[in-house]
C-alpha positions in Angstrom: -6.2 22.6 -52.3 -4.3 19.7 -53.0 -2.3 18.7 -56.0 -1.2 15.5 -56.4 2.3 14.2 -58.4 0.3 13.0 -61.9 -1.4 16.7 -62.0 -4.7 15.9 -60.4 -6.0 18.8 -58.5 -8.3 18.8 -55.0 -10.6 21.4 -54.0 -11.5 20.9 -50.5 -15.0 22.8 -49.2 -16.0 22.7 -46.0 -19.9 24.3 -44.5 -19.5 26.9 -41.4 -18.8 24.0 -38.8 -15.8 22.4 -40.6 -17.6 19.2 -41.9 -16.4 17.9 -45.8 -19.0 19.4 -48.6 -18.0 18.6 -51.3 -14.2 17.4 -53.0 -13.3 18.2 -56.7 -11.3 17.0 -58.4 -9.9 19.0 -61.8 -7.5 17.4 -64.2 -6.3 21.4 -65.3 -9.5 23.3 -65.8 -10.9 19.7 -67.0 -13.4 18.2 -63.8 -12.9 14.4 -63.3 -15.1 13.6 -60.3 -17.4 15.9 -58.2 -18.3 14.6 -54.9 -20.7 15.8 -52.2 -21.6 14.8 -49.0 -24.7 16.0 -46.8 -25.0 15.5 -42.9 -28.1 15.6 -40.4 -28.2 17.8 -37.3 -26.5 15.4 -35.8 -23.5 15.2 -37.9 -23.7 11.9 -38.9 -23.3 12.0 -42.8 -27.0 11.4 -44.2 -26.2 11.7 -48.2 -23.4 11.2 -51.6 -23.5 12.0 -54.2 -20.4 12.3 -57.2 -21.4 13.7 -60.5 -19.1 13.9 -63.4 -17.9 11.9 -66.7 -16.5 9.0 -64.5 -16.0 7.3 -61.3 -13.3 4.9 -60.6 -14.2 1.7 -62.0 -14.8 -0.2 -58.5 -16.8 2.1 -57.6 -20.1 2.2 -59.7 -23.4 3.7 -57.4 -23.4 7.7 -57.5 -25.4 8.1 -55.4 -27.0 7.6 -51.7 -29.4 8.3 -48.5 -28.8 7.3 -45.6 -31.6 7.5 -42.3 -31.0 8.9 -39.0 -30.2 4.6 -38.0 -27.6 4.7 -40.1 -29.8 3.3 -43.1 -29.3 3.0 -46.7 -32.8 4.6 -48.1 -32.3 5.1 -51.7 -28.6 4.4 -54.3 -28.8 6.1 -57.2 -32.8 7.1 -57.3 -33.7 2.7 -56.3 -35.2 2.7 -53.2 -33.8 0.5 -50.0 -36.6 -0.6 -46.9 -36.1 -2.0 -43.5 -38.2 -3.6 -41.6 -38.0 -2.3 -37.4 -35.1 -5.2 -36.8 -33.5 -3.5 -39.0 -33.2 -6.3 -42.5 -33.4 -5.6 -45.6 -36.5 -5.6 -47.1 -36.9 -3.8 -50.3 -34.1 -3.7 -52.8 -33.7 -2.0 -55.8 -37.6 -2.4 -56.3 -37.7 -6.5 -55.1 -39.4 -7.6 -52.2 -37.0 -9.4 -49.9 -38.3 -12.9 -48.3 -36.5 -13.6 -45.1 -33.4 -15.6 -44.8 
């Protein structure tokens, strides 16, 4: 763990192969932010979630799901979809027209 000059402590948790799984930020016994990461069998980060009473104002996204092509397929529970060329065709419930 690491304690910053402002008193916020960051506790890091790793899985059995050394990948970062979780960062928990606390002020005393109060949890400020809890970040979790998931990986695929090729060690690529494929998921991220952020829980807690507050998130930074510049980061409104709480969770994402990423596929094997490193494309976002879900943001905060809303589906995203790409075509076979990787072009975004569905975002947050809206079908996107090609440019």
